[in-house]
Backbone as a ProteinNet text record, in pm:
[ID]
protein_1_A
[PRIMARY]
ASFHAYRDTIGLLRGQAAARHAVPVSAGRCYRIHVAAEPGVGDLGLRLFDGETLLEEDGSYGAYALLGHRRPLCPEGDRVWRLELSASEGGRYVVSVLARRSADGADTSSAVPSAIW
[TERTIARY]
8953	8896.8	9071.4	8967.2	9089.5	9154.1	9308.6	9302	9367	9415.2	9440.6	9539.2	9604.4	9740.8	9683.8	9707.2	9643.3	9772	9849.7	9932.5	10085.7	10175.6	10281.8	10377	10445.5	10554.3	10677.6	10787.4	10912.5	10977	11108.3	11193.7	11340.9	11445.1	11612.1	11655.6	11733.5	11806.6	11915.1	12036.9	12103	12244.9	12335.5	12415.6	12349.5	12392.2	12350.3	12198.5	12175.7	12083	11925.7	11826.5	11723.3	11626.1	11534.4	11398	11266.7	11196.6	11088.4	10950.8	10879.1	10725.2	10577.2	10458	10392.5	10273.1	10215.9	10114.6	9987.4	9928	9740.8	9749.6	9626.4	9586.5	9430.6	9359.8	9222.1	9157.8	9044.7	8992.4	8938.7	8912.7	8851.4	8914.2	9043.1	9097	9282.9	9315.2	9436.4	9548.6	9692.5	9763.3	9885.6	9920.5	10086.8	10157.7	10307.7	10387.7	10502.8	10527.7	10610.9	10700.1	10814.4	10946.3	11081.7	11039.1	11162.6	11252	11409.2	11510.5	11628.2	11650.8	11760	11895.1	11931.9	12003.9	12100.1	12176	12274.6	12276.5	12120.1	12141.3	12211.5	12223.5	12233.1	12117.9	12142.6	12025.4	11954.3	11783.3	11717.3	11642.6	11675.2	11552.5	11448.5	11320	11221.4	11126.1	11155.5	11053.4	10943.9	10831.2	10687.4	10661.2	10652.5	10607.5	10452.8	10355.5	10264.9	10260.4	10326.1	10344.8	10557.1	10579	10687.8	10645.8	10575.6	10535.2	10573.3	10717.2	10758	10635.7	10594.5	10483.2	10532.9	10616.5	10688.2	10817.7	10913.6	11063.7	11103.7	11141	11196.6	11289.7	11280.9	11403.8	11475.6	11432.3	11459.5	11595.4	11701.3	11803.9	11795.3	11814.7	11849.7	11759.7	11740.9	11663.4	11510.3	11452.2	11313.5	11260.6	11188	11086.7	10982.3	10919.3	10782.2	10723.9	10621.2	10567.6	10419.2	10353.9	10232.4	10246.3	10294.3	10271	10321.8	10355.9	10331	10291.5	10202.1	10076.2	9986.1	9831.8	9802.7	9852.7	9798.7	9881.7	9741.1	9622.6	9527	9532.2	9459.2	9462.6	9338	9334.9	9189.2	9092.4	9178.7	9144.6	9204.9	9149.1	9218.2	9291.6	9455.8	9614.5	9708.7	9778.1	9962.9	10038.4	10075.5	10196.2	10298.1	10455.4	10578.3	10644.6	10705.4	10771.2	10859.8	10974.5	11110.5	11215.2	11303	11366.4	11539.4	11587.5	11727.3	11766.4	11934.4	12011.3	12138.4	12237.7	12337.7	12451.9	12323.7	12389.3	12316.3	12336.6	12242.3	12162.2	12030.2	11961.9	11812.1	11766.5	11614.9	11560.9	11386.3	11296.1	11185.7	11091.1	10946	10846.1	10784.6	10631.7	10564.1	10524	10345	10322	10188.2	10135.6	9982	9941.6	9841.8	9745.6	9612.8	9473.1	9382.7	9326.1	9184.4	9104.3	8980.6	8890.4	8930.3	8924.2	8947	8788	8803.8	8595.6	8540.9	8632.4	8520.3	8530	8635.8	8690.1	8799.4	8823.6	8953.1	9047.5	9143.4	9235.6	9244.2	9265.3	9191.3	9319.7	9257.1	9369.3	9508.2	9629.4	9760.9	9787.8	9641.2	9666.5	9584.6	9517.7	9497.4	9578.3	9611.1	9681	9713	9841.6	9881.3	9829.9	9748.8	9704.9	9553.2	9524.7	9395	9432.1	9572.4	9593.5	9598.7
22530.3	22501.9	22439.5	22263	22142.8	22149.5	22049	21994.5	21844.7	21817.6	21645.8	21613.4	21524.4	21490.5	21422.2	21486.2	21424.4	21323.1	21362.8	21227	21207.8	21127	21128.9	21059.3	21071.9	21013.4	21022.1	20917.6	20884.5	20874.3	20921.7	20918.7	20909.3	20895.4	20935.8	20952	21074.4	21153.2	21115.9	21119.4	21028.5	21169.2	21207.7	21307.4	21437.4	21506.2	21638.6	21592	21502.1	21489.5	21553.2	21578.1	21609.3	21520.8	21568.6	21450.1	21513.2	21488.1	21509.5	21415.3	21495.6	21434	21568	21490.8	21488.3	21491.4	21604.4	21701.4	21708.4	21581.6	21620	21714.9	21854.2	21931.2	21942.7	21993.6	22024.9	22181.2	22187	22355.1	22355.7	22447.9	22461.8	22436.3	22346.1	22300	22411.7	22417.6	22502.9	22429.7	22403.8	22320	22445.1	22305.2	22352.5	22193.6	22216.2	22128	22154.7	21993.7	22033.5	21897.8	21904.4	21854.9	21815.8	21682.9	21703.2	21557.4	21585.6	21526.7	21458.6	21323.4	21321.9	21468.1	21478	21599.3	21590.6	21453.9	21496.4	21524.8	21537.2	21587	21745.8	21851	21948.7	22084.8	22131	22266	22133.5	22169	22106.6	22234.8	22204.9	22290.4	22194.7	22365.6	22355.9	22426.2	22321.3	22434.1	22339	22447.9	22416.8	22476.5	22376.5	22454.1	22394.1	22439.1	22460.1	22457.8	22344.3	22329.9	22392.3	22546.5	22544.1	22716.3	22774	22830.6	22848.3	22850.5	22875.8	22940.5	22836.4	22864.7	22960.5	22903.3	22898.1	22798	22913.8	22832.1	22840.9	22711.3	22778.9	22823.5	22943.2	22968	23017.7	22875.9	22862.9	22792.4	22733.4	22658.2	22552.8	22473.4	22333.2	22226.2	22080.6	21962.1	21997.6	22083.9	22097	22192.6	22169.9	22308	22319.8	22419.3	22428.4	22539	22452.7	22557.3	22572.7	22710.5	22734.5	22807.5	22860.1	22918.4	23109.8	23120.7	23288.1	23290.7	23192	23244.7	23140.4	23166	23017.9	22961.1	22832.3	22790.1	22704.9	22779.2	22717.2	22743.7	22607.1	22605.2	22686.3	22727.6	22826.7	22686	22542	22434.8	22358.2	22196	22004.5	22053.1	21981.3	22009.3	21893.5	21865.5	21820.1	21911	21979.8	22038.3	21960.6	21997.2	21930.1	22029.5	21886.6	21939.8	21913	21999.7	21972.1	21976.8	21826	21864.4	21842.2	21942.6	21944.1	21903.1	21893.4	21875.9	21917.9	21899.6	21925.8	21804.5	21686.7	21594.9	21478.5	21340	21245.3	21210.8	21132.8	21083.7	21101.5	21048.8	20983.1	21127	21121.8	21232.6	21224.5	21271	21219.4	21379.4	21367.8	21469	21488.4	21558.5	21552.9	21670.8	21654.3	21721.6	21748.9	21874.1	21891.3	21975.1	21916.9	21980	22038.1	22138.8	22211	22282.6	22282.3	22343.3	22496.9	22610.9	22752.2	22769.7	22876.3	22918	22977.5	23002.2	22984.4	22945.5	22852.8	22805.9	22868.1	23009.8	23053.7	23120.9	23234.4	23192.3	23286.9	23278.8	23318.7	23415.5	23492.1	23609.6	23597.4	23625.8	23593	23652.5	23717.1	23752.5	23643.2	23574.4	23475.2	23344.1	23354.5	23318.5	23170.5	23122	23007.3	22876.2	22993.3	22923.1	22809.4	22816.1	22752	22650.1	22628	22523.4	22398.6
16658.7	16549.4	16591.1	16499.3	16565	16439.5	16464.4	16368.1	16365.8	16252.3	16262.8	16190.5	16183.8	16121.6	16028.7	15892.3	15760.9	15712.8	15748.9	15714.1	15778	15834.5	15898.9	15776.4	15716.8	15622.7	15677.1	15672.8	15750.4	15610.2	15598.4	15554.8	15574.3	15438.5	15514.3	15392.9	15432.6	15344.9	15367.1	15227.9	15178.3	15138.9	15228.2	15228.6	15247.8	15109.2	15082.8	15004.9	14940.8	14837	14916.5	14790.5	14862.8	14860.4	14890.9	14883.4	14861.8	14790.2	14791.4	14809.1	14832.4	14913.9	14856	14745.4	14690.1	14812.4	14813.1	14969	14862.6	14913.6	14821	14898.5	14897.1	14996.9	14876.8	14972.9	14916.3	14932.7	14881.4	14928.9	15034.5	15108.8	15254.8	15371.1	15335.8	15425.1	15456.2	15579.2	15564.3	15624.1	15587.9	15605.5	15685.9	15718.9	15887.4	15828.9	15769.4	15770.4	15839.2	15922.2	16037.7	16013.7	15998.2	15954	16086.5	16118.8	16233.2	16174.7	16234.1	16139.1	16272.2	16253.9	16337.6	16395.7	16538.2	16509	16408.2	16352.4	16342.9	16205.2	16113.4	15963.6	15944.3	16086.8	16081.5	16031.3	15940.6	15902.7	15824.6	15842.2	15781	15683.7	15570.6	15444.7	15434.9	15413.3	15347.6	15217.5	15084.7	15041.5	15008.9	14952	14893.6	14796.9	14669.1	14585.8	14499.2	14464.3	14428.5	14246.9	14203.5	14063.2	14067.5	13976.5	13960.8	14062.9	14148.1	14232.9	14327.8	14420	14581.2	14625.2	14763.9	14843.3	14928.5	15002.1	15138.5	15118.7	15232.1	15237.8	15406.9	15427.6	15615	15608.2	15663.2	15745.8	15883.2	15923.3	16087.4	16029.2	16177.4	16154.8	16231.8	16181.2	16306.9	16212.6	16329.6	16237.4	16280.6	16324.4	16324.2	16213.3	16119.2	16052	16059.5	16041.9	16000.4	15865.3	15804.2	15705.6	15759.9	15719.4	15715	15848.7	15931.7	16074.9	16070.7	15963.6	15964.9	15870.5	15810.1	15745.9	15681.7	15678.1	15673.9	15514.2	15487.8	15370.5	15305.4	15243.1	15231.6	15109.1	14969.8	14850.7	14836.3	14701.1	14651	14583.2	14527.9	14492.4	14524.7	14464.4	14511.4	14424.4	14487.7	14416.7	14522.6	14436.2	14488.9	14502.5	14623.7	14633.5	14645.5	14656.9	14591.6	14747.2	14796.2	14941.4	14912.8	14926.6	14876.7	15008.2	15087.5	15215.4	15194.4	15233.8	15234.5	15380.6	15365.8	15496.7	15460.1	15538	15559.5	15573	15619.6	15624.4	15580	15592.9	15587	15698.4	15708.9	15836.6	15834	15899	15932.6	15976.2	15928.4	15901.3	15931.2	15997.5	16004.9	15917	15827.5	15782.1	15803.1	15897.4	15931.6	15865.2	15832.9	15729.2	15836.1	15867.5	15925.8	15920.4	15915.4	15820.2	15914.8	15892	15941.6	15825.4	15898.8	15784.8	15832	15707.6	15697	15743.3	15809.2	15841.3	15709	15648.1	15530.2	15361.5	15369.3	15242.1	15173	15236.6	15172.2	15297.4	15229.7	15293.4	15459.6	15528.2	15657.5	15750	15846.8	15857.8	15937.3	15914.9	15947.2	16042.1	16088.4	16270.2	16376.2	16323.6	16360.5	16452.2	16624.2	16656.9	16646.7	16649.9	16607.5	16779.7	16855.9	16985.3	16903.9	16815.4	16751	16695.9	16655.9	16580.4	16728.3
[MASK]
+++++++++++++++++++++++++++++++++++++++++++++++++++++++++++++++++++++++++++++++++++++++++++++++++++++++++++++++++++++

């Protein structure tokens, strides 16, 4: 299975203010979200929502964060997810949304090795 960069977005966090991004997603695809920030931002936090439902939260520490690695993020329909970023300090960041076709349009097994991405 191959993946492609769906969209890259560059942004600027100001102080401890949060940033929000709309992430359009489609049924039949699975997504991963990578965010890299300047080292000076400190700890970068990510939370991904579908409406008011929290889909996944990044638990790592540092200026690089990932979503969709522990389990596939495969929507059942076309929708717009909301990505919220926060950091302990301000600075520039880039959000990369990666997409690939799911095998059957449904959720794929969490046992699938990440190397297929």
